[in-house]
MITORVEX-704478 format. One record per residue (C-alpha): residue number from 0; x, y, z. Coordinates in pm, whole numbers, plus 50000, padded with zeros to 5 digits. Example, Ala and Ser with C-alpha at 12.3 -4.5 7.8 and 13.67 -1.06 7.14 Angstrom:
# MITORVEX-704478
NODE   pos       u       v       w
NODE     0   51230   49550   50780
NODE     1   51367   49894   50714
//
This chain:
# MITORVEX-704478
NODE   pos       u       v       w
NODE     0   07953   31809   26363
NODE     1   08317   31869   26271
NODE     2   08565   31937   26551
NODE     3   08638   32289   26433
NODE     4   08267   32369   26427
NODE     5   08232   32251   26785
NODE     6   08521   32469   26891
NODE     7   08388   32770   26703
NODE     8   08053   32728   26876
NODE     9   08212   32706   27220
NODE    10   08445   32999   27161
NODE    11   08173   33249   27065
NODE    12   08205   33575   27254
NODE    13   07925   33741   27446
NODE    14   07853   34090   27582
NODE    15   08111   34201   27839
NODE    16   08043   34409   28150
NODE    17   08279   34681   28269
NODE    18   08604   34550   28412
NODE    19   08610   34527   28792
NODE    20   08934   34560   28987
NODE    21   08998   34280   29239
NODE    22   08995   34373   29607
NODE    23   09317   34510   29746
NODE    24   09462   34654   29423
NODE    25   09460   35024   29351
NODE    26   09367   35116   28995
NODE    27   09601   35380   28847
NODE    28   09449   35712   28739
NODE    29   09204   35681   28451
NODE    30   09264   35307   28410
NODE    31   08891   35244   28419
NODE    32   08837   35513   28157
NODE    33   09097   35406   27901
NODE    34   08826   35334   27647
NODE    35   08697   35688   27683
NODE    36   09009   35902   27696
NODE    37   09388   35916   27680
NODE    38   09600   35789   27970
NODE    39   09793   36032   28187
NODE    40   10093   35811   28259
NODE    41   10197   35583   27973
NODE    42   10438   35352   28165
NODE    43   10197   35302   28455
NODE    44   09895   35261   28230
NODE    45   10079   35026   27996
NODE    46   10191   34809   28283
NODE    47   09837   34806   28419
NODE    48   09694   34697   28084
NODE    49   09959   34428   28039
NODE    50   09916   34288   28389
NODE    51   09550   34350   28471
NODE    52   09338   34451   28169
NODE    53   09114   34163   28060
NODE    54   08970   34344   27757
NODE    55   08632   34240   27898
NODE    56   08695   33868   27845
NODE    57   08526   33755   28167
NODE    58   08205   33627   27999
NODE    59   08404   33368   27805
NODE    60   08610   33232   28094
NODE    61   08322   33256   28342
NODE    62   07994   33203   28156
NODE    63   08114   32990   27865
NODE    64   08395   32775   28007
NODE    65   08290   32795   28376
NODE    66   08651   32794   28488
NODE    67   08558   33005   28789
NODE    68   08361   32707   28922
NODE    69   08638   32462   28836
NODE    70   08901   32668   29017
NODE    71   08684   32737   29319
NODE    72   08601   32372   29378
NODE    73   08900   32179   29249
NODE    74   09222   32374   29188
NODE    75   09457   32400   29483
NODE    76   09770   32619   29483
NODE    77   09975   32303   29444
NODE    78   09779   32213   29130
NODE    79   09794   32571   29000
NODE    80   10172   32578   29036
NODE    81   10201   32234   28878
NODE    82   10035   32360   28559
NODE    83   10264   32660   28550
NODE    84   10059   32941   28699
NODE    85   10274   33194   28884
NODE    86   10223   33378   29212
NODE    87   10323   33740   29268
NODE    88   10490   33743   29609
NODE    89   10444   34120   29639
NODE    90   10069   34063   29678
NODE    91   10111   33835   29980
NODE    92   10152   33934   30347
NODE    93   10458   33800   30532
NODE    94   10423   33434   30625
NODE    95   10116   33378   30408
NODE    96   10248   33069   30231
NODE    97   10390   32916   30547
NODE    98   10052   32928   30715
NODE    99   09836   32841   30414
NODE   100   09694   32505   30311
NODE   101   09844   32466   29966
NODE   102   09625   32163   29897
NODE   103   09298   32355   29938
NODE   104   09115   32531   29654
NODE   105   09003   32785   29914
NODE   106   09362   32907   29931
NODE   107   09361   32955   29554
NODE   108   09048   33167   29585
NODE   109   09224   33376   29848
NODE   110   09526   33419   29619
NODE   111   09289   33540   29348
NODE   112   09119   33776   29591
NODE   113   09460   33922   29668
NODE   114   09533   33955   29295
NODE   115   09838   33734   29342
NODE   116   09794   33492   29050
NODE   117   09986   33637   28757
NODE   118   09766   33700   28454
NODE   119   09438   33595   28616
NODE   120   09184   33853   28732
NODE   121   08896   33752   28956
NODE   122   08605   33919   29129
NODE   123   08571   33734   29461
NODE   124   08265   33782   29679
NODE   125   08268   33840   30052
NODE   126   08185   33473   30110
NODE   127   08482   33363   29898
NODE   128   08311   33268   29573
NODE   129   08463   33354   29234
NODE   130   08194   33562   29069
NODE   131   08388   33663   28756
NODE   132   08714   33538   28607
NODE   133   08928   33674   28325
NODE   134   09282   33658   28191
NODE   135   09539   33916   28081
NODE   136   09850   33937   27862
NODE   137   10061   33851   28166
NODE   138   09923   33498   28187
NODE   139   10148   33380   27903
NODE   140   10400   33663   27879
NODE   141   10511   33711   28241
NODE   142   10680   33485   28488
NODE   143   10841   33528   28832
NODE   144   11195   33505   28961
NODE   145   11122   33214   29202
NODE   146   11277   33417   29484
NODE   147   11029   33289   29744
NODE   148   10960   32938   29615
NODE   149   10934   32768   29275
NODE   150   10662   32960   29091
NODE   151   10645   33232   29358
NODE   152   10840   33556   29346
NODE   153   10878   33894   29182
NODE   154   10706   33954   28848
NODE   155   10920   33949   28533
NODE   156   10709   34106   28260
NODE   157   10779   34011   27901
NODE   158   10945   33676   27958
NODE   159   10737   33386   27824
NODE   160   10593   33150   28081
NODE   161   10737   32829   27939
NODE   162   10604   32636   28241
NODE   163   10244   32732   28167
NODE   164   10030   32445   28041
NODE   165   09757   32650   27876
NODE   166   09596   32348   27713
NODE   167   09568   32153   28038
NODE   168   09414   32455   28212
NODE   169   09152   32518   27944
NODE   170   09080   32144   27923
NODE   171   08953   32159   28282
NODE   172   08637   32322   28150
NODE   173   08337   32090   28188
NODE   174   08175   32210   27865
NODE   175   08444   32109   27617
NODE   176   08401   31786   27416
NODE   177   08646   31505   27490
NODE   178   08806   31538   27146
NODE   179   08884   31906   27205
NODE   180   09021   31833   27552
NODE   181   09250   31571   27401
NODE   182   09392   31829   27161
NODE   183   09447   32084   27437
NODE   184   09610   31827   27664
NODE   185   09850   31730   27385
NODE   186   10017   32073   27379
NODE   187   10223   32046   27697
NODE   188   10392   32322   27898
NODE   189   10500   32641   27727
NODE   190   10309   32583   27403
NODE   191   09996   32727   27249
NODE   192   09814   32721   26917
NODE   193   09658   33059   26837
NODE   194   09490   32932   26521
NODE   195   09332   32607   26639
NODE   196   08994   32765   26712
NODE   197   08998   32916   26362
NODE   198   09105   32622   26144
NODE   199   09090   32310   26367
NODE   200   09453   32212   26290
NODE   201   09661   32109   26591
NODE   202   10008   32261   26554
NODE   203   10119   32446   26869
NODE   204   10433   32657   26901
NODE   205   10631   32777   27202
NODE   206   10499   33090   27372
NODE   207   10710   33384   27246
NODE   208   10858   33661   27461
NODE   209   10690   34000   27480
NODE   210   11015   34186   27540
NODE   211   11293   34303   27311
NODE   212   11029   34409   27057
NODE   213   11169   34754   26981
NODE   214   11305   34781   26629
NODE   215   11137   34463   26500
NODE   216   10907   34537   26206
NODE   217   10684   34229   26222
NODE   218   10586   34002   26510
NODE   219   10483   33635   26526
NODE   220   10684   33346   26387
NODE   221   10525   33405   26048
NODE   222   10552   33785   26041
NODE   223   10178   33855   26036
NODE   224   10200   34216   26148
NODE   225   10344   34466   26397
NODE   226   10308   34439   26773
NODE   227   09960   34591   26792
NODE   228   09827   34362   26518
NODE   229   09915   34056   26724
NODE   230   09794   34213   27049
NODE   231   09456   34276   26886
NODE   232   09437   33930   26729
NODE   233   09507   33757   27060
NODE   234   09289   33988   27269
NODE   235   08982   33938   27048
NODE   236   09015   33588   26900
NODE   237   09203   33404   27177
NODE   238   09137   33579   27506
NODE   239   08785   33657   27379
NODE   240   08795   34017   27487
NODE   241   08515   34252   27394
NODE   242   08667   34437   27102
NODE   243   08714   34450   26728
NODE   244   08959   34276   26495
NODE   245   08949   34235   26121
NODE   246   09179   34061   25873
NODE   247   09011   33967   25545
NODE   248   09306   33746   25450
NODE   249   09221   33523   25747
NODE   250   08847   33554   25703
NODE   251   08809   33735   26035
NODE   252   08583   34035   26087
NODE   253   08477   34076   26449
NODE   254   08318   34407   26544
NODE   255   08199   34460   26901
NODE   256   08088   34767   27091
NODE   257   08205   34894   27328
NODE   258   08552   34815   27197
NODE   259   08773   34743   27497
NODE   260   09072   34644   27285
NODE   261   09153   34899   27013
NODE   262   09171   35214   27234
NODE   263   09434   35063   27466
NODE   264   09662   34915   27199
NODE   265   09895   35219   27168
NODE   266   09964   35231   27541
NODE   267   10009   34854   27563
NODE   268   10252   34868   27271
NODE   269   10450   35148   27434
NODE   270   10491   34943   27751
NODE   271   10598   34635   27560
NODE   272   10854   34830   27357
NODE   273   11004   34944   27688
NODE   274   11060   34585   27805
NODE   275   11423   34515   27724
NODE   276   11583   34174   27706
NODE   277   11766   34099   28034
NODE   278   12143   34098   28046
NODE   279   12286   33748   28104
NODE   280   12379   33701   28467
NODE   281   12746   33697   28558
NODE   282   12882   33344   28541
NODE   283   12583   33214   28345
NODE   284   12793   33130   28038
NODE   285   13147   33034   27943
NODE   286   13314   33335   27773
NODE   287   13558   33113   27585
NODE   288   13278   32897   27449
NODE   289   13084   33212   27361
NODE   290   13380   33335   27161
NODE   291   13397   33012   26964
NODE   292   13022   33025   26911
NODE   293   13049   33378   26774
NODE   294   13289   33254   26507
NODE   295   13042   32986   26404
NODE   296   12752   33232   26417
NODE   297   12915   33501   26205
NODE   298   13111   33288   25959
NODE   299   13106   32913   25916
NODE   300   12753   32858   26039
NODE   301   12615   33148   25833
NODE   302   12365   33225   26109
NODE   303   12430   33597   26075
NODE   304   12323   33594   25710
NODE   305   11961   33599   25836
NODE   306   12000   33680   26208
NODE   307   12158   34017   26129
NODE   308   12342   34145   26440
NODE   309   12304   34509   26335
NODE   310   11926   34470   26292
NODE   311   11823   34306   26623
NODE   312   11921   33966   26483
NODE   313   11654   33941   26214
NODE   314   11625   34028   25847
NODE   315   11251   34097   25866
NODE   316   11321   34471   25876
NODE   317   11443   34434   25520
NODE   318   11105   34295   25421
NODE   319   11236   33940   25406
NODE   320   11033   33633   25498
NODE   321   11151   33279   25429
NODE   322   10992   32977   25265
NODE   323   10982   32678   25502
NODE   324   11207   32486   25262
NODE   325   11490   32737   25310
NODE   326   11556   32620   25665
NODE   327   11383   32283   25673
NODE   328   11102   32414   25892
NODE   329   10764   32246   25919
NODE   330   10547   32402   25644
NODE   331   10219   32332   25827
NODE   332   10214   32639   26049
NODE   333   10320   32877   25771
NODE   334   10051   32735   25543
NODE   335   09781   32819   25798
NODE   336   09853   33192   25788
NODE   337   09842   33458   25522
NODE   338   10214   33493   25441
NODE   339   10287   33121   25405
NODE   340   10643   33199   25515
NODE   341   10848   33234   25832
NODE   342   11013   33535   25988
NODE   343   11373   33512   26112
NODE   344   11319   33510   26487
NODE   345   11512   33780   26676
NODE   346   11751   33618   26923
NODE   347   11632   33801   27233
NODE   348   11676   33688   27594
NODE   349   11858   33368   27496
NODE   350   12001   33348   27847
NODE   351   11644   33296   27971
NODE   352   11487   33069   27709
NODE   353   11541   32919   27364
NODE   354   11420   33134   27071
NODE   355   11189   32880   26908
//
């Protein structure tokens, strides 16, 4: 059987139960009823969806990949932090880390019970077993400020987690073939391939930010669609949420009921559009060097001919996409998607991470 066929078989979605909030976290008004009616508080609901809504993806991560069992028996906090998972310090009581055994998987289970692992939702039983496990947008698109310890601090929504080794985490699953694990382990921290399970080609890219999106017509490196298009694609085809997504150009037509993705997309989008790129910290750059760089950017380097300063540093709002040959970019990724071209990446949050 071909590798891609194996992956497709393993990544099949199954029926999802209603989402269950982990112990110790209050659910905002109507959060459990988002699929049935409109939210009453867009910022609060959007933040909740971004941080905690799994789209009903627990069957995949629990029943298919069995990562709940892997984490419960073999992933200590030290290991979790080493593969880039982040801990929300606001969910921990004073002195928790100082008194915890950071080499014990039981401590990881307790962190999950406290809803302290960013982007991972778990239902933990009274006897400390992980019954259900799911992931959220925040897994890849949030980080922390490291104010307590490396990997532990206050949440920073929208910034990409460039420490996160998604491939290594998924490769812990006992059901994946060795060849698939080898591909996942080849990605490294901060990279992901959102098409591998569709076409079997291994060509990961860096995890993009989910902030500074306002005013940008098309998202993804190849300009596949607006924010909600990509949210839906990832929620259904990558996170394996219980929802619907269709794009005939990609040969995808997934229809699932109840749809736990489509009804929440507007509120999720509204929250993301409110996440602004952070201002560079005082003293974080040399103003004189920045001045010289501006000259290069706007004139001799011709950067501003595509990264248009007046249009959030991209020309995609003018309907422009670029052939790989224009900038010497690898044509492989563009060829895998429907536009076969690249979008000029907006230069957002450069003080925090590189753009590509």
